[in-house]
C-alpha positions in Angstrom: -15.6 19.9 -15.3 -17.1 16.4 -15.4 -19.6 15.2 -12.9 -18.8 12.5 -10.4 -21.5 10.1 -11.7 -20.3 10.3 -15.4 -16.9 9.0 -14.6 -17.7 6.4 -11.9 -16.0 8.4 -9.3 -16.2 7.9 -5.6 -15.1 10.7 -3.0 -14.1 10.2 0.7 -13.8 13.0 3.2 -11.9 12.6 6.5 -12.4 15.6 8.9 -9.7 14.9 11.6 -8.6 17.0 14.5 -5.4 18.3 12.8 -6.1 17.9 9.0 -8.9 17.5 6.5 -8.3 15.0 3.7 -10.4 14.5 0.5 -9.6 11.8 -2.0 -11.3 11.2 -5.3 -11.1 7.5 -6.6 -12.1 6.4 -10.2 -13.4 2.8 -10.5 -11.5 1.4 -13.5 -12.9 -1.0 -16.0 -11.3 -3.9 -14.2 -13.0 -2.8 -11.1 -10.0 -1.5 -9.3 -9.9 1.9 -7.5 -7.5 4.5 -9.0 -6.7 7.6 -7.0 -7.4 10.7 -9.4 -7.5 13.6 -7.0 -6.4 14.5 -3.4 -7.1 17.7 -1.4 -5.5 18.3 2.1 -5.9 21.2 4.4 -5.1 21.9 8.1 -8.2 21.5 10.2 -9.5 24.4 12.1 -12.5 24.4 14.4 -12.2 20.5 15.3 -11.3 19.0 18.8 -11.0 15.2 19.4 -13.1 14.4 16.5 -15.9 16.8 17.4 -16.9 20.2 15.9 -16.3 23.3 18.1 -16.5 26.0 15.4 -18.8 25.3 12.5 -17.7 28.1 10.3 -13.9 27.3 10.6 -14.6 23.7 9.7 -16.8 24.6 6.7 -14.1 27.0 5.4 -11.4 24.2 5.7 -13.6 21.5 4.2 -14.4 23.8 1.2 -10.7 24.5 0.5 -9.9 20.7 0.6 -12.8 20.0 -1.7 -11.7 22.8 -4.2 -8.2 21.3 -4.2 -9.4 17.8 -4.9 -11.8 19.0 -7.6 -9.0 20.8 -9.3 -6.7 17.9 -9.4 -9.3 15.3 -10.4 -10.9 17.8 -12.9 -14.4 17.0 -11.6 -17.3 18.6 -9.6 -17.9 16.8 -6.3 -21.5 16.6 -5.3 -21.6 13.8 -2.7 -19.0 12.1 -0.4 -18.5 9.2 2.0 -17.8 10.9 5.4 -15.7 9.6 8.2 -16.7 10.1 11.8 -14.9 9.6 15.1 -14.9 10.7 18.8 -15.4 9.4 22.2 -19.2 9.4 21.7 -18.7 6.3 19.4 -19.9 3.2 21.1 -20.1 -0.6 20.2 -22.1 -3.6 21.3 -22.4 -7.2 20.2 -25.9 -8.6 19.8 -27.6 -11.8 18.6 -30.7 -12.4 16.4 -32.6 -15.6 15.8 -35.3 -16.5 13.1 -37.0 -19.8 12.0 -36.0 -21.1 8.6 -39.4 -21.3 6.8 -38.2 -23.1 3.6 -36.0 -25.5 5.5 -33.1 -24.1 3.3 -31.5 -20.6 4.0 -32.3 -18.0 1.3 -31.3 -14.2 1.2 -34.6 -13.2 2.8 -33.7 -15.4 5.9 -30.4 -13.7 6.2 -31.9 -10.2 5.9 -34.5 -11.2 8.6 -32.0 -12.4 11.1 -29.9 -9.4 10.7 -32.9 -7.2 11.1 -33.8 -9.1 14.3 -30.3 -8.7 15.6 -30.2 -5.0 15.0 -33.6 -4.5 16.5 -32.2 -3.7 19.9 -33.6 -0.6 21.6 -31.1 2.5 21.5 -31.8 5.8 23.1 -33.2 8.7 20.9 -30.0 10.7 21.4 -28.0 7.9 19.5 -28.1 6.6 15.8 -26.8 3.3 14.3 -23.8 3.6 12.2 -23.1 0.0 11.3 -24.5 -3.4 11.9 -21.7 -5.8 10.8 -22.3 -9.6 10.8 -19.8 -11.6 12.6 -20.9 -15.2 12.0 -24.1 -17.3 11.7 -25.2 -20.7 13.3 -27.9 -23.1 12.2 -29.2 -25.3 14.7 -26.1 -27.0 16.2 -23.5 -25.8 13.7 -21.7 -22.7 14.7 -19.3 -20.3 13.0 -20.9 -20.2 9.5 -19.8 -17.4 7.3 -22.1 -17.8 4.5 -25.3 -19.6 5.4 -27.2 -19.3 2.0 -28.3 -22.8 0.6 -27.8 -24.6 4.0 -30.5 -26.4 5.7 -31.9 -26.2 9.1 -34.8 -25.3 11.4 -33.4 -22.2 13.2 -30.8 -19.7 12.3 -28.9 -17.3 14.6 -26.6 -14.3 13.8 -24.0 -12.6 15.8 -23.5 -8.9 14.8 -21.4 -6.0 15.9 -23.2 -2.7 16.3 -21.6 0.7 16.1 -23.6 3.8 17.3 -22.8 7.4 17.6 -24.3 10.6 19.3 -27.0 12.1 17.0 -25.9 15.6 17.7 -22.3 14.9 16.9 -23.4 13.3 13.6 -25.7 16.1 12.7 -23.0 18.7 13.3 -20.4 17.1 11.1 -23.0 16.4 8.3 -24.0 20.1 8.6 -20.5 21.2 7.8 -20.6 19.1 4.5 -24.0 20.4 3.6 -23.1 24.0 4.0 -20.4 23.2 1.4 -23.2 22.1 -1.1 -22.4 18.5 -0.7 -24.4 15.5 0.3 -23.1 12.9 2.7 -23.9 9.4 1.1 -23.1 7.7 4.3 -21.3 8.3 7.7 -18.6 5.7 8.3 -16.7 5.1 11.5 -13.1 6.1 10.8 -11.6 3.0 12.5 -13.7 0.7 10.2 -12.6 2.8 7.2 -8.9 2.6 8.2 -9.2 -1.1 8.3 -10.6 -1.3 4.7 -7.3 0.4 3.6 -4.6 -1.3 5.6 -5.5 -4.9 6.5 -5.2 -8.2 4.7 -7.8 -11.0 5.0 -5.2 -13.2 6.5 -4.7 -10.7 9.4 -8.3 -10.4 10.0 -8.7 -14.2 10.2 -5.7 -14.7 12.5 -6.7 -11.8 14.8 -5.4 -8.1 14.5 -5.8 -4.8 16.2 -5.8 -1.7 14.1 -4.9 1.6 16.0 -5.4 4.8 14.0 -3.3 7.4 15.9 -4.6 10.7 15.0 -4.0 14.1 16.6 -7.1 14.2 18.8 -8.3 10.5 19.2 -6.9 6.8 18.8 -9.5 4.8 16.9 -9.4 1.1 17.6 -10.8 -1.8 15.7 -10.3 -5.5 16.5 -10.8 -8.4 14.2 -10.7 -12.0 14.8 -12.0 -14.9 12.8 -12.4 -12.6 9.8 -15.1 -10.4 11.6 -15.0 -7.0 13.6 -15.3 -8.0 17.2 -14.7 -4.6 19.0 -14.4 -0.9 18.1 -13.4 2.0 20.5 -12.3 5.6 20.5 -9.7 6.8 23.0 -9.8 10.6 23.3 -6.0 11.0 23.8 -3.4 11.0 21.0 -0.7 13.0 19.2 -1.7 16.4 20.5 -0.9 15.4 24.0 2.7 14.7 22.8 2.9 18.1 21.3 1.5 19.8 24.5 4.1 18.1 26.6 6.8 19.2 24.3 5.5 22.9 24.3 5.2 23.0 28.1 8.5 21.4 29.1 10.7 23.2 26.4 8.6 26.4 26.8 8.0 26.8 23.1 4.9 27.7 21.2 2.6 24.9 20.1 3.2 25.4 16.4 7.1 25.1 16.8 6.5 22.1 19.3 4.5 20.3 16.5 7.5 21.0 14.0 9.9 19.7 16.5 7.8 16.6 17.2 7.5 15.8 13.5 11.2 16.5 12.5 13.2 15.4 15.5 11.2 13.3 18.0 11.8 9.7 18.7 9.5 7.5 20.7 12.3 5.3 22.1 15.1 7.4 23.8 17.6 4.4 23.4 17.6 4.9 19.7 18.8 8.6 20.0 22.4 9.8 20.3 23.3 12.0 23.5 25.5 14.2 21.2 22.8 15.2 18.7 21.4 18.8 19.4 18.4 20.7 18.1 17.3 24.4 17.9 14.3 25.1 20.1 12.5 28.4 19.6 11.4 30.5 22.6 8.4 32.4 23.5 8.2 36.2 23.8 10.9 37.0 21.4 13.6 35.4 23.4 16.5 33.8 21.6 16.3 30.1 20.5 18.0 27.5 22.7 20.1 24.5 21.9 18.7 21.2 23.4 19.7 17.7 23.1 17.6 15.4 21.0 18.0 12.8 23.6 16.2 15.1 26.2 13.3 15.4 23.7 12.9 11.6 23.5 12.9 11.5 27.3 9.8 13.7 27.2 8.1 11.8 24.3 8.6 8.3 25.4 6.6 8.3 28.6 3.6 9.8 26.8 3.8 7.1 23.9 4.0 4.5 26.7 0.8 5.9 28.2 -0.9 5.9 24.9 0.1 2.1 24.3 -1.1 1.3 27.9 -4.5 2.9 27.1 -4.7 0.5 24.0 -3.8 -2.4 26.2 -6.3 -1.6 28.8 -9.1 -1.3 26.2 -8.3 -4.8 24.8 -8.2 -6.3 28.3 -11.4 -4.6 29.1 -13.2 -6.3 26.0 -11.5 -9.7 26.7 -9.7 -9.8 23.3 -6.1 -9.2 24.4 -5.3 -12.9 24.0 -6.9 -13.4 20.6 -4.8 -11.0 18.4 -2.3 -13.5 17.2 -1.2 -11.2 14.1 -0.4 -8.4 16.5 -1.0 -4.7 15.9 -1.3 -2.4 12.9 -0.6 1.3 13.6 -1.8 3.9 11.2 -2.5 7.7 11.3 -0.1 10.7 11.5 1.0 10.1 15.1 2.2 6.5 14.2 4.9 7.9 11.8 7.3 8.8 14.5 10.7 7.2 14.6 10.9 4.5 17.1 7.2 3.8 17.3 7.4 0.2 16.0 10.4 -0.8 18.3 8.8 0.8 21.3 5.4 -0.7 20.7 6.8 -4.2 20.1 8.7 -3.8 23.5 5.4 -2.7 25.3 3.0 -5.2 23.5 5.4 -8.0 23.1 3.7 -8.7 19.8 4.5 -8.0 16.1 3.7 -4.3 15.1 3.7 -2.6 11.8 3.0 0.9 10.6 0.7 0.7 7.6 0.0 3.0 4.7 -2.9 2.2 2.4 -2.2 -1.0 0.3 -3.1 -1.9 -3.2 -3.5 1.7 -4.4 -3.6 2.7 -8.0 -3.3 6.0 -9.8 -1.7 9.0 -7.9 -0.6 6.5 -5.1 2.4 8.8 -4.1 -0.1 11.3 -2.8 -1.6 8.9 -0.3 1.3 6.5 0.4 1.2 7.6 4.1 -0.4 6.3 7.3 -2.1 9.6 7.5 -4.2 8.8 4.6 -5.5 5.3 5.7 -9.0 6.7 6.7 -9.7 8.6 3.5 -8.5 5.8 1.3 -10.6 3.3 3.4 -13.7 5.7 2.8 -13.1 5.2 -1.0 -13.0 1.5 -0.7 -16.1 1.5 1.4 -17.8 3.7 -1.1 -16.8 1.6 -4.0 -18.5 -1.5 -2.4 -21.6 0.5 -1.6 -21.8 1.8 -5.2 -21.5 -1.8 -6.5 -24.8 -2.5 -4.6 -26.5 0.5 -5.8 -25.8 0.0 -9.5 -28.3 -2.9 -10.2 -31.0 -0.9 -8.4 -30.5 2.1 -10.7 -30.7 -0.1 -13.8 -34.2 -1.2 -12.6 -35.1 2.4 -12.2 -35.6 2.0 -8.4 -35.1 5.5 -7.6 -36.6 7.8 -5.1 -37.8 5.0 -2.7 -35.3 6.2 0.0 -36.4 3.8 2.7 -36.5 0.7 0.6 -33.0 1.4 -0.7 -31.6 2.1 2.6 -32.9 -1.3 3.9 -31.8 -3.3 0.8 -28.3 -1.6 1.1 -28.2 -2.2 4.9 -29.1 -5.9 4.6 -26.8 -6.6 1.7 -23.8 -5.1 3.5 -25.1 -6.1 6.9 -24.8 -2.7 8.0 -26.9 0.4 8.7 
């Protein structure tokens, strides 16, 4: 087996509530990302993005890693790790510095980002990302790249994403117990946006909703920058639970019925179409109308969409997303989701799989793989920053490297 470093490979690991996905991408000579390996396992021991049974998660992660290693013919030693959960919080902050040389250089940009991210956060939390939104120099606002411009004073607006330290430690521990190193923790909603959005959508204003089994991860872009992130701890499992209770069928069968037959908009389903519903306790299966199933599913999806609307109203961005909504994640794949969402939001809606994928793209051409492919794209960019440092033998200086990496990306 070849090592990851020798082949310019980057690996993403998405530990979700219902499934664990690993993707191995190879950076091609023309600097594109080609999928060379994928591992996928049902998640055990996870709930709403958090770890509730460490050993079960470790076992599932190890199986997914083994599967990806076998397909990619490599040995994985480090990964870019997605994180989600209701403990994720965001805030927008400002920083200001004087421009010493009258013309903005990289050091000035580094300093103003550092000033903006120097807000006090509690000891129980850690910063995941510090993402620049825009700069202003003296009276000129909305500057995207200030280097080379002249002025006396520069300000930066940044978006800061934080997470609970204990939650982060637990998910990293699962990875380390599999003899892997977590290169960086990346908020899942940010990773998904790397996989499914175009620059035009980010500029015009777009809301990405990653609908998983346990959480809905939201990221809102306007003017080309990330303005708001949030996690709603209600998602696809609620729909499965409703089906199980109302039709009195085991959860595993309820999930199968949801995936195969459910429709989010009851008007799209014929009254005559019937489905077999397994019973509990050895009782015989019953025949039910598929339309009745949609009558159960539609109100829950309506509730999920309303929670997204409420989140956008709360942050004051509901009027700024001219490009509409992009839904991704496994729960977004249900028939009727686009039609129903457009009816609720009165905006354009599309279901997104990862775009511009090379290699084994048929393995990841699915909304459920948006996060893990986004982790690869994020890792590829991070590796591009690391490369010149290694050429100069700048190794082992952990804090310095972290700071340079964070300043270059505008993240932490």
